Each structure stands twice: as C-alpha cells, then as structure tokens.
N, C-alpha and C positions, 0 to 999 in steps of 0.2 A: 904385390899384395902379400904373398907368402914367400919366405926364404928358406932354403934348405940348410940343414945342420945348425950351425951357430947363427943366431939372429943378430945381425949387425945393428939393426935399428928397432929394438923391441918396443919402443914407445909408439911406433907407427906401423910396423910390419907384423904380419901374422907368422908365427913360427910353424914350419911344416911338420905335421905329425900324421899318423895313419887316419885319425879321426878327421883332421882337416882335409887330407887328400881325398877321402871318400866323400865328404861334404862338397868339396870343390868340384869333383868329377860329376856328381849328381846335378849340381847347380849349372855347370857348363852344358851337360846333356839336355836339361830341361830348357835352358835358354836357347840352345841351338834348335831344338824342336819347335819352340814357339816362334822363333824368328823365321824359320823355314816355312812354317804354316802361314804366318802373316805375309811373307813375301809372295807365296804362290796364290793364296786366296784373296788377298786385298791389295797389298802395296804395289805389286807390279801392274795390276789393272788400274790402280788409282792414278799413277803417273805415266801411264802408257802413251798418252798423247802429248807429253811434254817433250821439249827439245832434249838433245843428248846430254848437255851439261846441266840443264835444269833438273833432269831426272836424277842424275848422279848426286847433285847437291841436295835435293829434297830428300832422297833416300838416305844419304849420309847423315843429314840432320836428324831424321827419324831414328836411325839406328844408334847414333851417339846418345840421343836422349834416352832411348830404351836401355842401352847398356849402362848409362850413368845411373838410372833409377835402380837397375838390378845390382850394380856395384854398391850403391848406398844402402841397399837392403841386406845384401849378403855379408858385407863386412862386419856389421854388428853381430850377426849370427855366428860368423867364424870366430870373432873375438870372444864371444861368450863360451864357445867350445874350447878355445885355447885357454882361457882363464878358469874354466870349470865353474862358471857362475851363471847367474840368471841373465837373460837378454836385457833386463831392465836395470841391472846393476850399474852404478855410477862409474865404475872402472871401465866398463865396456864403452860407455859414451864419452868418457874422457879420451880413451884411445881413438875412438872414432873421430872426434873433433880434431885431434892432432894429425890423424891420417889425412883428413880432407885438406888440411893446410900444409901438407908435406910435399916434398919433391917426389916421393913415391907415387902419390896420387896424380900429380902433374905429368910425370913421365909415363905412367900407365895409360892415362887418357890420351896423351900425344901419340903413343905407339899404336893404340887402338884406332885412332882417327886415321893414321897413315895406312894401317892395314885394311880398314874398311874402304878407304878411297881406292886403293889399288884393286881390291876385290870387285868393287862396283864398276871400276873402269874396265877391267878385264871382262866381267860379265856382260856389260853393255856392248863392248866392241864385238864380243863373241856373238851376241844376239844380232847385231847388224850384219856381220860377215858370214855367219853360219857356225853351228856348234862344233864343227871339226876343222874349219878353215884355220883358226888361230894355231891349233896344235900342229897341223901340217906345215904351216908357215914357219913356226918357231923351230920345229925339228928339221925343217928342210927336206921333208919326205919327197916332195915332187920338184925340188930345185933342178934336179936332172931328170928329164922325161923318162918314164918307165912304162913298160907294158904290163897290164893287169887284166884280169877277168872281172867284169862287172855286170850287175843286173840294172836295167833301166826301166822305169815306169813313166810313161807319158800320160798325164791326167788332164782331161779336157772337160770344161764345164758344159753341160747341156744348155741349149737355148740362150747362150751368152749374148748373142747379137740382139735378140729381142729384149733381153733384160737391160742392156745398155741403152737401147732406144727408149724403153719405157721409163727408166729411172733418171736419165740425163747423166752427163759425165761426172758431176760432183758427187751425187748420191751413189752413182755406180762405183766410184772409187772407194767410198766408205763400205759399200757392199762387198767389194773384192777384198778389202782389208779384213773384214769380219769373216769372210769365207776362208781365207788363207789362215787366219788365226785359229779357226776351228779345226783345221787339219793338222796343225803343228804338233800337238801332243801325241797324236797317233803315229806320226812320222818318227818322233824322238823315241817313243816307247818301243818301236820296232826297228831301231838302229838305222833308220834311213837318213840320207843326206839330201837336202834340197840343192839341186844343181842350178836350176834356173826358174825364174818366174817369167813367163812370156805372155803378157796380157792376162787372159783367163786360163792359161795353161800352166801347169807346174811339172817340172821334170825332177823326179826323185831317183836316187841311185844308191846302190849297195855294193860293197865289196862282195864278191861271189859267195864266200862262205857265210858271211853275216846275213845275206839275203836268204840263203837256203836254210840256215839254222832256224829251227822252231817255226819254219814256214813264214818267216818275217815279212817277205815282200808281198805275199798273198794276204796275210792277216792284216797288214797295214791298210790294204784297200778296204777291207770290211770294217776295220776300226774307224777309218776316216768317214765311211758312209754312215756308220752308227752315230758318230759324233755330230754329223750334220742333221741326222734325223731327230736327235735329242734336242737340237736347237731350232727345229722347224717352226715352232710357234713364234720364237723371237724374230726369225727372218720374215715370217708372214706379217707380223704386226709392225715391224720396222720398215720393211721394204715392199711388202705386198707380193713377194716372190720367194720361193724356196729353192736353193741351189741343189744340184745333183751333178754327177759326172760319169764319164766313161774312161776306161783305162786300157792301155796296151802294155804288155810285159814281155821283155826279151833279154837275152844275155849274150855276151860275146867279149872279144878282146878289144881293148882300147889302149891308146897311148895317152898317158896322163902326165901333165906337167904344169908349171907356173908359166903364165903368159901375160904380157902387158907391160908397157913402160911407165905410163902415168898411174895405172891402177892394176895391181896384181890380182889375178884370178887363177883358180885351179881349172884347167881346161881339158876336155876329153875329145879325142878325135878317133873315129872308127865307124865302120859301116853299121854297127849295132844301133847307133842313135837314129840313123835314117830309117832303118828297118822297124825299130820300135814306133817311130812316128807314123809309119805306113800302117802298122798293125792297129794302132789306136784309131786311125781314120776309118778302118773297116767296122768299128763297133756300131756306128749308126746304121749303115746299110744292112748289116747282119743282125741288127736289133739285139745287141749284146752289151752288157755293162762292162765286162772285162774279157779280154782275149789274151791268151798266153801262147807263145811260140812253142813248137815241138821241141826245140833245143832246150828250153827251160823245163818243160814238162818231163823230159827224159831224166832229169836230175832227181825227180820225185817218184820214179817208177816203182820203188819199193816202199813207198809211204802209204798212209791211209787216205791220201787225197784222191778224189775221183774227178776225172776230166771227161768232158763230152767232146768228141771230135767234131770239128766244124768243116772239115774237108781240106783238100789241097788247094790253097788259094794263091792267086797271082797278086803280087804286090807291085805298085807303081814304081817304075824305074828299075825293076829287077827282072832278069830273064828267067830264073828258076822259081817255080812256085814253092810255097812253104806250107807245111801242115800246121794248122792252128787248132786250138782247143779253148774251151771255157770251163772253169772249175764248177763243179756242182755246188750250189750255194747251200752249204750246211752250217754256215757261220752266222 
C-alpha cells in the first residue's frame, strides 16, 4: 500500500511520508486492538465447538472480511493525506479505484490471507497441545531428557462421582469441559502449564522459579477458585450443581523429556508427582481446600505468606512422614 523513497507506482500506491507513517501506525494499532478484543470476547467462543479445520476457515473468513473493510476505508484516508486534499476529492477516489484493480491490492490481500492462515493454524494447534508445548517442541528443549526442579499442583474436583451419576455421561462431559474452560485463564495468567487432564483431575506444573515468583502457584489456586465462584449461577442454572476443588502442592526434581512414537508428549518422571498426589488425597480427611508441602513452604519463609502447620503426616507408600501446611486464606 505504501512504498518507501521513490514511488514506482504513484497511480496506485501511497508514497511513504511521516504523516502517512503516523497514520498507518495508528490504524494498525487500532485494528490490532479491535481484532484482539473481538477474538477474546466473541470470536473464539462463537466457533469453540466447531471442528479444527472449520474453526480455522470460519475465523479466516471473518478476519479477511474485517481487514478488507479496514483496507478499503483507510486507503482513501491515506490517499487524501498524501495528496493534501479532501477525502471527497475525485483524485482520491480515482486513485482508490485504480488501487482496487491493481496487482498491489491483489498481492497485499494474498499475503495477508497466507499470514492469517498460518497464525490461526499455529494458534489452534497450540490450543490443542498446550501453550508451551509447541515452543518446547520447535526449540527441541526436551529432545534430550534433562533434570529440572518443578512445582506440581494436583487439583481434584469435589463430589465428582455424585455429579457424574446425577448428570449422566453426556451432560457430565459438557460440565467437565465448562469446568476446565473456566480454570484456563487463571492458569495462563499465573504462568502455569497443564500437564494432564485425568478425568475430573488436572495436573498443573511450573518451572520452579516461575512458580515461586509473585507467588504464582498459590495465587493460581485462588484465581481458579474465584473464577468458578463468579460462574456459580451459570453452573447452577445449566447443570444444577456448582463445582469446587481441593489441591495439593509440592516441588522437587524431575526428569523431563519427549516420549512417544506415535504421539509426542512432554513427560515428567520423579517422586515429586507421587508425593503431590498423596498430599492432595489428604485434603478431604483433613478438611482442607489446599495443602502445601514443607519443602515448598520453606521457599517462602521470608515472604509475607502465612502458613498454618497441619502436623507431621504419613503419606501412603512413603516411610518418612512429611510436614504439611495450609496457607492462611487472605486472598
């Protein structure tokens, strides 16, 4: 649309100047803001239940139409700035008509179509596999297994068995999908990664520093709980039940690497996963919503977080007992 220095096609292209550059920057910023808001608030939800390729094609059609309209509106404005004349001047519209019929317009629209397709393809694959999986796969971060320190949270829904019996398997599936969808924003906002969905249980993990930083792994728990509470009326009206959960948190060394011949996965092995699962199972008999291991609590000993000791508890399958805590609920 705009060419730098000497304009080779002045009859169809806009010559770049500081005025044009400022106008184009503002137009791109506003368009990006509007498109982002539409994606988050409406478009993603609108095509959420469509198949993978239908979702991409429908979104692509919407974005191309949107960009086409923006392009057809902004070009006459840019042309009027370039020519130093009114938006309604015949020179502006003569240039506009030549632009629409030119190779410039065709090439611009073709390149935009390709870029949008690749962006949507990457975005949707990333959504299916997890928001960090694609990056790790492309960079080969775990192609060779490596040892690292990680925090794990095992999150288990309360009364899930009775919910499943009450709702039936088809409605229960929709219920689970809504439940997990409601947790996703809180996980992303607090830098968590979903490791596994296991029925009504979800396993979330953090690299140690990311989980400790800004109290992410703890605040994620409270953010997820708040998100479900805000949606309680919807769950009550739609399913007749409102979900809630209990969680166990622990940290330790794991070996992380790619595994699988037919389907690649990032896989974690280490005692920390078994221990976290055991800690989570103690929530119900100890009547706690969240239990944190002493090992993880020790990393916050100089922070303003307050923890209530629950005692030195024996964990199933382990010989040595472990000191457990629950955070004071100030969030």
